[in-house]
Every structure is written in structure tokens, then in C-alpha cells.
A tleap script that builds the chain and sets N, CA, C and O, in Angstrom:
source leaprc.protein.ff14SB
mol = sequence {
  NMET SER GLY VAL TYR GLY THR VAL VAL TRP
  PHE TYR GLU GLU LYS ASN GLN ILE LEU VAL
  ARG PHE GLY ALA THR GLN GLN MET TYR PHE
  ALA PRO ASP GLU LEU LYS ARG TRP GLY CGLY
}
set mol.1.N position { 55.134 110.602 16.293 }
set mol.1.CA position { 53.760 110.859 15.925 }
set mol.1.C position { 52.987 109.556 15.701 }
set mol.1.O position { 52.026 109.515 14.932 }
set mol.2.N position { 53.417 108.504 16.378 }
set mol.2.CA position { 52.743 107.238 16.269 }
set mol.2.C position { 51.286 107.311 16.637 }
set mol.2.O position { 50.927 107.886 17.664 }
set mol.3.N position { 50.384 106.692 15.751 }
set mol.3.CA position { 48.966 106.636 15.983 }
set mol.3.C position { 48.236 107.950 15.586 }
set mol.3.O position { 47.051 108.118 15.878 }
set mol.4.N position { 48.930 108.833 14.947 }
set mol.4.CA position { 48.337 110.083 14.431 }
set mol.4.C position { 48.211 110.017 12.944 }
set mol.4.O position { 49.159 109.658 12.246 }
set mol.5.N position { 47.031 110.364 12.444 }
set mol.5.CA position { 46.775 110.412 10.989 }
set mol.5.C position { 47.000 111.783 10.349 }
set mol.5.O position { 46.617 112.814 10.902 }
set mol.6.N position { 47.616 111.772 9.194 }
set mol.6.CA position { 47.885 113.018 8.525 }
set mol.6.C position { 47.686 112.842 6.997 }
set mol.6.O position { 47.397 111.749 6.510 }
set mol.7.N position { 47.847 113.915 6.299 }
set mol.7.CA position { 47.667 113.925 4.832 }
set mol.7.C position { 48.976 114.269 4.166 }
set mol.7.O position { 49.587 115.283 4.504 }
set mol.8.N position { 49.426 113.453 3.228 }
set mol.8.CA position { 50.596 113.799 2.462 }
set mol.8.C position { 50.277 114.953 1.515 }
set mol.8.O position { 49.324 114.886 0.739 }
set mol.9.N position { 51.109 116.044 1.590 }
set mol.9.CA position { 50.903 117.197 0.785 }
set mol.9.C position { 51.998 117.479 -0.129 }
set mol.9.O position { 51.784 118.279 -1.040 }
set mol.10.N position { 53.231 116.892 -0.005 }
set mol.10.CA position { 54.298 117.227 -0.817 }
set mol.10.C position { 55.425 116.160 -0.669 }
set mol.10.O position { 55.662 115.632 0.417 }
set mol.11.N position { 56.115 115.864 -1.822 }
set mol.11.CA position { 57.270 114.988 -1.755 }
set mol.11.C position { 58.477 115.900 -2.174 }
set mol.11.O position { 58.484 116.470 -3.265 }
set mol.12.N position { 59.480 116.014 -1.278 }
set mol.12.CA position { 60.701 116.821 -1.477 }
set mol.12.C position { 61.702 115.867 -2.068 }
set mol.12.O position { 62.401 115.179 -1.325 }
set mol.13.N position { 61.796 115.801 -3.376 }
set mol.13.CA position { 62.550 114.795 -4.095 }
set mol.13.C position { 64.019 114.814 -3.735 }
set mol.13.O position { 64.613 113.757 -3.521 }
set mol.14.N position { 64.655 116.061 -3.659 }
set mol.14.CA position { 66.108 116.225 -3.427 }
set mol.14.C position { 66.527 115.587 -2.116 }
set mol.14.O position { 67.600 114.993 -2.015 }
set mol.15.N position { 65.662 115.717 -1.105 }
set mol.15.CA position { 65.967 115.171 0.252 }
set mol.15.C position { 65.275 113.862 0.545 }
set mol.15.O position { 65.498 113.270 1.601 }
set mol.16.N position { 64.413 113.381 -0.398 }
set mol.16.CA position { 63.702 112.114 -0.274 }
set mol.16.C position { 62.829 112.209 1.051 }
set mol.16.O position { 62.833 111.291 1.872 }
set mol.17.N position { 62.136 113.284 1.204 }
set mol.17.CA position { 61.285 113.434 2.387 }
set mol.17.C position { 59.854 113.785 1.942 }
set mol.17.O position { 59.637 114.408 0.903 }
set mol.18.N position { 58.882 113.357 2.781 }
set mol.18.CA position { 57.471 113.593 2.540 }
set mol.18.C position { 56.960 114.578 3.546 }
set mol.18.O position { 57.215 114.417 4.740 }
set mol.19.N position { 56.257 115.580 3.123 }
set mol.19.CA position { 55.555 116.542 3.987 }
set mol.19.C position { 54.239 116.104 4.302 }
set mol.19.O position { 53.442 115.877 3.392 }
set mol.20.N position { 53.910 115.954 5.570 }
set mol.20.CA position { 52.664 115.454 6.064 }
set mol.20.C position { 51.955 116.568 6.875 }
set mol.20.O position { 52.575 117.194 7.734 }
set mol.21.N position { 50.742 116.795 6.617 }
set mol.21.CA position { 49.921 117.801 7.374 }
set mol.21.C position { 49.003 117.123 8.347 }
set mol.21.O position { 48.312 116.161 8.010 }
set mol.22.N position { 48.999 117.650 9.603 }
set mol.22.CA position { 48.081 117.144 10.630 }
set mol.22.C position { 47.209 118.370 11.031 }
set mol.22.O position { 47.683 119.381 11.550 }
set mol.23.N position { 45.880 118.188 10.741 }
set mol.23.CA position { 44.972 119.282 11.086 }
set mol.23.C position { 45.186 120.420 10.154 }
set mol.23.O position { 45.610 120.222 9.016 }
set mol.24.N position { 44.890 121.670 10.628 }
set mol.24.CA position { 44.939 122.866 9.840 }
set mol.24.C position { 46.292 123.569 9.925 }
set mol.24.O position { 46.644 124.292 8.992 }
set mol.25.N position { 47.084 123.389 11.018 }
set mol.25.CA position { 48.263 124.195 11.213 }
set mol.25.C position { 49.552 123.421 11.345 }
set mol.25.O position { 50.591 124.023 11.073 }
set mol.26.N position { 49.612 122.170 11.726 }
set mol.26.CA position { 50.817 121.461 11.968 }
set mol.26.C position { 51.166 120.609 10.775 }
set mol.26.O position { 50.328 119.911 10.202 }
set mol.27.N position { 52.463 120.692 10.410 }
set mol.27.CA position { 52.972 119.824 9.421 }
set mol.27.C position { 54.488 119.511 9.610 }
set mol.27.O position { 55.218 120.362 10.118 }
set mol.28.N position { 54.970 118.306 9.209 }
set mol.28.CA position { 56.298 117.887 9.443 }
set mol.28.C position { 56.792 117.069 8.295 }
set mol.28.O position { 55.995 116.445 7.594 }
set mol.29.N position { 58.081 117.049 8.078 }
set mol.29.CA position { 58.748 116.128 7.063 }
set mol.29.C position { 59.115 114.837 7.654 }
set mol.29.O position { 59.539 114.763 8.807 }
set mol.30.N position { 58.954 113.771 6.853 }
set mol.30.CA position { 59.315 112.395 7.276 }
set mol.30.C position { 60.012 111.681 6.115 }
set mol.30.O position { 59.754 111.959 4.944 }
set mol.31.N position { 60.890 110.765 6.472 }
set mol.31.CA position { 61.469 109.877 5.505 }
set mol.31.C position { 60.384 108.815 5.128 }
set mol.31.O position { 59.566 108.440 5.967 }
set mol.32.N position { 60.394 108.341 3.848 }
set mol.32.CA position { 59.382 107.377 3.430 }
set mol.32.C position { 59.329 106.196 4.335 }
set mol.32.O position { 58.229 105.666 4.489 }
set mol.33.N position { 60.354 105.714 4.950 }
set mol.33.CA position { 60.293 104.478 5.809 }
set mol.33.C position { 59.726 104.808 7.231 }
set mol.33.O position { 59.498 103.902 8.033 }
set mol.34.N position { 59.519 106.035 7.503 }
set mol.34.CA position { 58.916 106.435 8.787 }
set mol.34.C position { 57.378 106.450 8.838 }
set mol.34.O position { 56.744 106.565 9.886 }
set mol.35.N position { 56.827 106.321 7.601 }
set mol.35.CA position { 55.342 106.359 7.426 }
set mol.35.C position { 54.712 105.034 7.148 }
set mol.35.O position { 55.324 104.151 6.547 }
set mol.36.N position { 53.505 104.893 7.578 }
set mol.36.CA position { 52.729 103.694 7.346 }
set mol.36.C position { 51.428 104.069 6.627 }
set mol.36.O position { 50.713 104.959 7.087 }
set mol.37.N position { 51.105 103.403 5.498 }
set mol.37.CA position { 49.879 103.771 4.822 }
set mol.37.C position { 48.711 103.235 5.522 }
set mol.37.O position { 48.700 102.082 5.954 }
set mol.38.N position { 47.721 104.050 5.646 }
set mol.38.CA position { 46.468 103.700 6.350 }
set mol.38.C position { 45.406 103.348 5.301 }
set mol.38.O position { 45.274 104.049 4.298 }
set mol.39.N position { 44.685 102.318 5.516 }
set mol.39.CA position { 43.552 101.900 4.600 }
set mol.39.C position { 44.064 101.131 3.468 }
set mol.39.O position { 45.106 100.481 3.556 }
set mol.40.N position { 43.334 101.192 2.377 }
set mol.40.CA position { 43.582 100.411 1.118 }
set mol.40.C position { 44.911 100.561 0.610 }
set mol.40.O position { 45.249 99.975 -0.418 }
savepdb mol mol.pdb
quit
């Protein structure tokens, strides 16, 4: 999903995964090292 912007909506602590939502219907889990913070 390189170059696609999403919104973090949940952190699944037991699996150390972050749920990211893209648009209104698509969402996926990522490991913290797979994401890059955008902006400030």
C-alpha cells in the first residue's frame, strides 16, 4: 500500500498490530514498522 494515506483506528496490543482505514470501506492490519508517519 505504498503511497496510500490512511487513518489509524485501532491498536491490537496482543498481536502488536495497527488497524488502518483507507476511505470508507477498506481497512487492513499492519505491524508498526510497516507504517510511516505523514506530516508533523
